[in-house]
N, C-alpha and C positions, 0 to 999 in steps of 0.2 A: 286062675283067680282073674278076675276082671284087671284091666289094665290100668285102670283109674285107683284100684287097691294098692297097687304095688308101685305107684310113681312115686319116686324119692320127691319128698317135701323142699322146695328151695325158697330162698328169699332173696332180693337184692341186695348187696352191700349199701348202706346208707352211704350218700354222696361225701359226708366227712369222713368216712373211711376207708372211701374208695380209692383214694389217690387219682392217677391218671386214667387208671384200668375201669373195667368193668368187670364184675364178677358173681358169683352166688356163694351161698354158704349154706348147708344145712339147718333147720330150724325146728322147733316142735311147734306143734301144729297152733295156730291162731286160737285163743279162747274164744268160746262159741256165747254169742251176746243171746239171751234167753228173755222171754218178757217178763220172768222174775228179777230180772237184774236192772230193769226200770222202774222209774218211780211209779206205783201204784200197781205195775205189773200190767198195764192195760196201753196198748200202743195206740189206742184211740184218743189217750188224753194227753200224750206227750205235748208239749212244747212244738209249734210248728219251726223246722228247722229254715234258714235262710237259703233261698234257690240262689244257688250261681248263676252268674251272665254267661250265658253260650252263644257267641255272637256270629259263628258260623253259619253260612245259610248257600243255596245255590244247589249244586249238583256235584254229586260226592260218588265217584264209582267204585263200587265193591271190587277188588283187586283179586284176581286168581292167583294162586301162587304155583309156579313151575318145579316139578320135582325131574330128577333124573330117572334111570329105569331101576333103581332099587327103592325109590320113593323118598329119597332124600331132597331136600329143597335146593333148589338151582338159583344161588344168589345172583350170580351174573345175571341169569334172563329175569329174574324178580327187578333188578335195579334198571334194567333196559325197558321192561314195563314200565314201571314208575316214570322213568324219563318221558314216554312217549304220553302216557296220561298227563303228566305236566303239561307238554306242550301243546294241548288240545283245548285248552280255556277252561277246564274244570275248576271247581272251586274248593277242591280238597279231596283226600284219598280215604279210603277205609280200607284197613287191612284185618284178616280174621275174619271177615264175614261170612255169609250163608255160602256163597261160592268157592271160599277160599280153602275148603278143605282143611281147616285148623281146629274144628270141635274135637276135642280129645288130646290137642297136642299139648306138650308139656309147658310149663312156665317159660323155661330156658329157649324152648323154639320160638315161642309168641313174642319173646324180648329179642331173640335174633333178627326175626323178620321185620318187628317194628321198626328198628334201629337200623337196618339195611334201608328200608324206604325211606326214613325220616333223611338219612344221611344223602340221598339221593336227590329230593325234590324240596322245593320253597313252598311248596303248599301245605298247609295244615294236615295233619295225620290225626285219623280216629282210630280207634282199636276196638274191635268188635270181640266180646268173649262169651264162651257158652258153658257157665259151671254146674255143677250138678248140687254143689252143696257151698255152704260159707267157705270152708277151707280152702275150696279151690278158686272161688270167686277172690278171696284175698291175695293168693299166689298170681293167679291171671292178672289180676289188676296192678298188683305191685310191679311184675314184669313188664307191663305195658306201660305204665306212667314214667317207670326207670329208663324207659328207653326213648320216650321224649312225646308218647302220644298227648295231643292236647285234649282229648274226652275219652270217655269208656262208653260202647253200647253195650249192655247187659243183657243177655237173652234171660227168659226165665229158668231154672231148673225142669228137665222135662225127661230124665233119661227112664227112670221106671215110675214116676210119680210128679206130678206138679203140687207145688206147695199151695198153701189154701190162703185167704187172704191177710191172714196176721204172717204166715209163714215168709212170705214175699216183701211184706214190710219190713219185717225184722232183717231178712239179709239186706234190704237197701239201706236200711239203716245202720246196720254195721259197714257197709261198705262206705255209706256216707262220711261214718267217723273214721275212717281210714285212708281214704282217698280225698287228696286236693283238687282234682280237675272234674268238670262237670261230667256227669251219671246221666246217660239216656237210656231208656228202658226201651231194649231192642226187640217189639211183639212180632217177630218174623217167623217163629215158628206153627207151622198151619196147624199141626196137630196138639198144638199147647198154647192156644191162643188166652192171653190173660183179658179178664173180662173188664168192662168198663167201670164197673163199681171200684174193683181193685185198682184201676189207671187212677179214679179220680181220687181214693185214698192217698196213693204214692204223690199224687199233686197235692194235695190238700197239708199234707205233713211236710211238703217240702224237701222228699227226699231224693226226689230226679229232678234234672235240670233240662230235660227234653224227652221227646217222644219219637220213636222210628217205628212205625207200624208197617208189618207186611205181612206175609203170609195169605195173600190174595184178599183179604178182609177188607173191601172197599166201604163198606157199611160203618163199621167201628170206625176207620178212618175219618169217616165224615163226622162220627160222632163226637171224636177225640177234640176235633178243630173246633168245636163248641165250648169244651168244658174250660171252667173258670175255677182256679187262676190259671191263667194262660202261658204254656211254657213253648218253646220253640219245637213244631212237630214238620218230621221229613217222613216222605212217603217213600214206602218200598213197595207197593202196589205198583207192580211193574207196566202194566198196560193202562193206567190210568192217573198217570203223573200229571197230566194236564187237568183232569180234574182237581187234584189235589192242589194243585198252585191257583187255579180259581178260589177255591174255597179258603185260601190263606195259607198253606203251607208252606214253611221256609225252603223248602227245597225237596231234594231226593237223594236218599242213599240206597244204591240201585246197581243189579248186574246188568240191566239193560245198558246201564251207561259206561260198563267196561267194553261193551261190542260197539256202541255207537256214540263215542262220548260228546262228538261235534253236534249231532244231531240233537242229544239231550240238552246239551248248553244251549243251542239254538230255540228250542222248546221256551225254555226257562226265561230267554232274553226277549222274545215275542210276547210270552205272556206278561212280564213285566211292565212293557212298551205298550199293552194293551192293543198290539196286532196280531188279531182272532183268526183274520186269514191266514196269516203265514203259521201261526199256532196251530191251528188246525192242520193245516198240509204237514208239519212235521209230525203232531200228534199220529194221524194217519198212519205215517211211515213207518213209525216205531211199533204201531200196533201190529201191522202186519210181519214187522220182524222178531217181535216177541213171540206170536204166534207159531212162527218157525221154530222158536229156540225152547219154548216151553215144554218139559214133557217130565212125568214123573219118576222116569228112571234114567234117561238119557240127558237131563239139563247140563250136567257137569260136562258130557262129553261133547255135547252141541255147543255151548260157550266155547271151548278149547279149541274145537275142531273151526268154529269161526273165525276166533284169533289167528290161527293158522294161515286161513285164506286172503287175511289181512298181512301174513309175514312178520307176525309176532310170535316169536318162538316160545310158548308156553308148555310144550309138552302135551301129556294126555293126564287125565286123573289118575289118582291112585287106586287100583285095583279093591274093590269089585267095579269101581262104578266107570270104568275105562271099555264099555260097550256103547256102539251104535252103529245100527244097520248099514249095509250099502245103499238100501232104497234111501233112506233117511239122510244119508250123505247127499243123495243127489239132490233131493228136494230141498235141502237147505242150501246146496250150493246155488242151486237156480234162484232161491229167495234172495240170496246175498247178491248176486249177480244183477237182478232185477233192482235192486234196492240202492245198488251202487256201495256195497259195504264190503266190495274186495279190492285188493291191489292188484 
């Protein structure tokens, strides 16, 4: 039976019932909101919800998650990584993102990781979740928000099937009714990209407060930056952060920023200052680094290996993603040394 089918349903105990502690208790699955439950049964005719103000901007690294040999989270190493990134000048931190290896994790594990990072840093922390249905979205959202996440990045369901336009609108409408923090659509799954028309509909209905466009889709990113009503847009197209900033993106929620946070911050500041010479110089450096890291199979291993070269103890990816050839280690080492990304 699939892991998701046997996962124990959890919920966060409300603050007024929690006392000084933090805990979970079992609950029945949340009621599924259906189109027939809404006035007229048609999402297109619903009154527009009020968009929440999402003030965060700048460079937000997607944190990796350190694991021990058995695959359990190493919380001390996670806190050290949060401390390191906090001191680099980044504007926030993202837990649970595409390189975190948290997709499929339980609500309890997401809560623990969020709380550990938030207790360590003075930067705003956003949480990314990868639900495959509404019930799971509610659980992961409650776990993240109760731990202190100031916003949620929600990836579209994608495990076996991707929802159509109405299904996606339904999920974000239901989330909006349950969650008090800003919601961002994280369009980060390369094989399940949400189309522009659906993104426009989510914006029109006011059920998302921002966009995170990744998955290597620079053309869609450019189109999103011209949509109205305008919401904050963050790039996750790693080798084109400079382009996104020039087109008006508020910043980047970035895996590359986890490896080279100072350079990403320098790119952001140079672009904002109008220093195109400096921005172009940093942009070209970051492109070379990303080309050495990007790989359809070895990405997680390459990123963690690069962090190890910087004496950042983050371990190796969970199996079966802990693979990297000796030749590729040599190539990556040479690139990092040329770039000045080793300690």
